[in-house]
N, C-alpha and C positions, 0 to 999 in steps of 0.2 A: 504494500500500500504506500502510495506517495502522499506527501502533505504539501499544500501550497497556501497562498493567501490572495485575497482580492485587494487590489491597490486602489485607493481613492485619493487623488491629489487635486480634486476639483476646486478646492479653496486656495490653492497655491498661486503665487504671482504668475508663474508659468507652469501649466499643468504638465506639459511634455517633459521639461527639464526635471521637475519634481518627481514625476513617475519614474524616470530613468534612475534617479538617485535612490528612490525607495526600492526599486528592483535590485539595484546593486547591493543594497543593505540586506534584502531578503535572501539573495543568493549567498552572500557572505555568512548569513545565519544558518545556512544549510537547507533552506527551503527549495523545493523542486520546481514550483510553478508560480506564475503570477497571472491574475485574471483581471479583466477590465469590464465593467458594466457598460451598458448602452442606454442612454436616455436621449436627450435632445442636445447634448453638449458635444464632447469630443467623439470623433469617429473611432470606435473601439478597435476594429481590425488595423487601422493605420497606427493607432497608438501602440497596439501589441507588436506590430512590425518594427516600429522604431525602438521600442524597449528591448525586444528580442535581439535586434541587430546590435544594440549597445551592450547587452549583457549575455555573452555567449554561454551556452549550456543551460540557461534557464528556459523552461518551457513557458509559453505565453498563450493566453486564451481569452476569448470573448464570452461573456456570460450575462446577458444573451441578447441577440438581435431579434426584435419582433418581426414576424413574417409579413405583417400588414405594413403597407407603405414602402416595401422593398420589392425587388424583383430578383429571381435567381441568377440572371445574367450579371447583374451588378454585384450581388453578394459574392458570386463565384470569382469575379475579377478581384474584389477586395481580398478574399480569402486566399486565393492562389498567390497573389502578390505578397501577402504576409508570410505565406509558407515558403516562398522562394527567398524572401528577405531573411528569414530565420533558419533556413536550411533544414526544414522539416520539423520545427518545434512549435508550430502554431496549431491551435485547436479552436474550431468554430462552434460556438453555441448559438442555438436559435430558440425562440420562444413564441408562443401565441400572442403575448402582450395582453392588454386589458381593453375592455370596451371603453373605459373612461379616457385613456390616453390615445387610443386609436381614433375615436370619433371626435374628441376635442382637438387633438393635435393635428391629425391628418385630414379630418373631415371625411373619413371613409366609414361606411357601415361595417360594424363588427359582425359579419355574417359568415356562417359556415366555417368557423375557424379550424375544425378538424380536417375538413376537406381541403382547405387551403394549405394547411401544414403538410398533408400527404402529397399534394401536387408539388409544393415547393421543394420538399425533400427529394422527390423522384427526379425532378428536373435538375436540382443542384447536384445530386449524386452523379448524374451523367456528365455534367459540366466539369466537376472537380476531378472526376476519374478519367474522362476521355478528352476533355477540352472541346467538347462539342455536345450539341443536344438537338433533338427533333421531337419536342414534347408539345402535345396539344391536349390540354385538359379542359375541364368545364370552367375553371376559375382563372387559369393563366396559361399563357403560351410561352415557350422558350425555344427559339430556333436560332441556329448559328450560321448565317450566310457567310460569315467570316470566322476564321479560327478563334477559339476562346481559350486556348492553352497558354499558360504562362511558363516559359522555360525556367527550370529550377524547381518547379512544383510538381514534377512528374509523379511523385509518390502519393499524390492525393492529399486531401485534407480531412482529418477526423471530424465527423459531424455529430454533434451532441444536441440534445433538446432539453429545455427546462420543463420536464414532464413530471406530473404527479397524479393526474386523474386517469381513470381507466382507459379512456379513448386515446389520450395522448401517449400513454404508456404503450398501448398496442401499436400505434403508428410508429413510435420510436423504436420499439423492438424489431419491427419489420424492416425499417428503412434507415435508421441511424446507427451510429457506433456506440452510443451510450446516452446517459441522461445526466441532468444537472439539477437535482431536486434541492429546493431551498425551503427552510422552515419545516423540514420533514425530519422528525426525530428518529432514533433507532427503532422504536416500536413500529412506526408507520413504514419505515424501510423494510424491516424484516417480515412484517405480516402482510403488507399490501403492495408496496412499490417494487421491490426487487423480484418477488415471485411473478408479478404480472409482466414486467418488461422482459424478464428472462424467458418466460414461457412463450411470449410473442416472438422473440428472436429465435428460439429453438424451432418453433413451428414454421418460421420462414427460412430455416436452414442457415441462419446467420450465427456467428460466434457469440459467446456470452457477452453481454453489453458491459461497458464501463459504467460504474455508478460513482459519479463525482458528487459527493455530498457537500453542499454549500452551507456552512454553519456560522452564524453570527456568534462571536465569542471573544473573550479576552481574559488574560491572567491578571488578577488584581487582588489587593487586600481589602479594597473598599467595595465590597460586594453589594451592599444595599444601594449605595449611590449609583453605582454603575448599572445595576439592574433597573433602577428607576429611569436612567437615561435610555436604556434599551426599550423599556415600556413606551416611552414617548416616541422614540424614533421608529419603532417597528409597528406602531399602531396603524399606520397607513395600510398595511397588508390585510388587516382584519376585515376590511370592507369588501374583500373579494371572496366569493364563495369557494373558489379552488383552494385558496390559502386557509380559509376558515375550516374547510373540511380536513385538510392534512394536519392542521394544528390539533384538531380534535382527535384524529386518528393517532397522533403522537402522544396523547394523554394530556395536552395542554388546554388552557382556556383563553390565554392571551398569546400573541406572537412572541412576546418576551420570555414566555416559559420555555421556548426552544433555544434561547441564547445560553451559551455555555460560559458561566462566570464563576471564578474562584481562583484558588491558588494552583500551583503547578500540579500537585497530586490530583486535585479535582478535575482539572482540564484534561490531563493525560488519561484519566479513567474514562472520561466521556469520549475522547477520540477512540479509545479501544472499543467502546460500545458501538460506535458507528462502524468500525471495522468488523466487529462480530455480527452486525446486522446486515452486512453485505456490501458496504462501501469499499470500492477499490481505491478511491482517492478521497481525501478530506481537504477541503479548502475553507479556511477561516476568513470571514469577512468582518468588517466594521471593527477591526482591531485597534483603530485609532480613537475609539470612542472615549477612552479614559486618559488620553494624553500620550506623549511620546515615550515616557518611561515604561508605562505598562504595555504599550505596543511592542517595544523592544524586548521586554520580558516575555511577552507572548511569543514573539518570533523565535526567541532563543529556545523556548521549550519545544515549539513545533519543529524547529530545525533538528533538535535532538531526536524527536520522534520520527522524523523523516529518514534519519540515518540508521 
């Protein structure tokens, strides 16, 4: 099992420079991967490519690009470019996104999300594997009258999906290389998520999927104060049925119940629980929530666990 961190430098004077410095620090701590979210700010594949180019050996990933408002041809170009820039260390994460952000931000109807994900993955797999596509679906078309291959990315791009619900897990098992569940605790992973996506992959004749568990957490002595910060910051997710469902399946009532907060012994034990639940990789996010000292303390522990 590998261990990584999600990097967030959106408050820095220069997000790119700060992300590179954070990535160097993460690699020095022994962490294996750095991941970047996608909202309406920095372009995450480009950011990952720049960071991966500057920090050799560190795997970089996007977690995750919503399929609404994007097209497989464009995402393929971004992903293959990042893969060539990092010499095979880039991992592409996709997501359904949410009705709120899709309809408010893009002005697009959030309709048939599972069907769109299936068609998006089908076309994208052709593009990243072959450098060409001739896909005509109900919801999108992807055709390459000109080559879409990026030299240096011939090995393809790992495709992961932020999947937690039954339908997205089935599509991901059939068409993706793995999943990126967030706010899904060990119980939900072991009893619902891992069995579902693994069964779908097996039925499709695909290898066992990667399970990259995205976990908010930090090593700290100020547990109550940090837990309160997580309660405030993660409350946003509680309005979405998909997250509310997986939080309940994990045994929590609030999103912050899934945050891992405590000393080194406590956090290490929780990482082991994720591993025992089927996670092949654990990526800690929001490690900056309690300040620089606790972030570095967290990374030091995670680096030890990664080795």
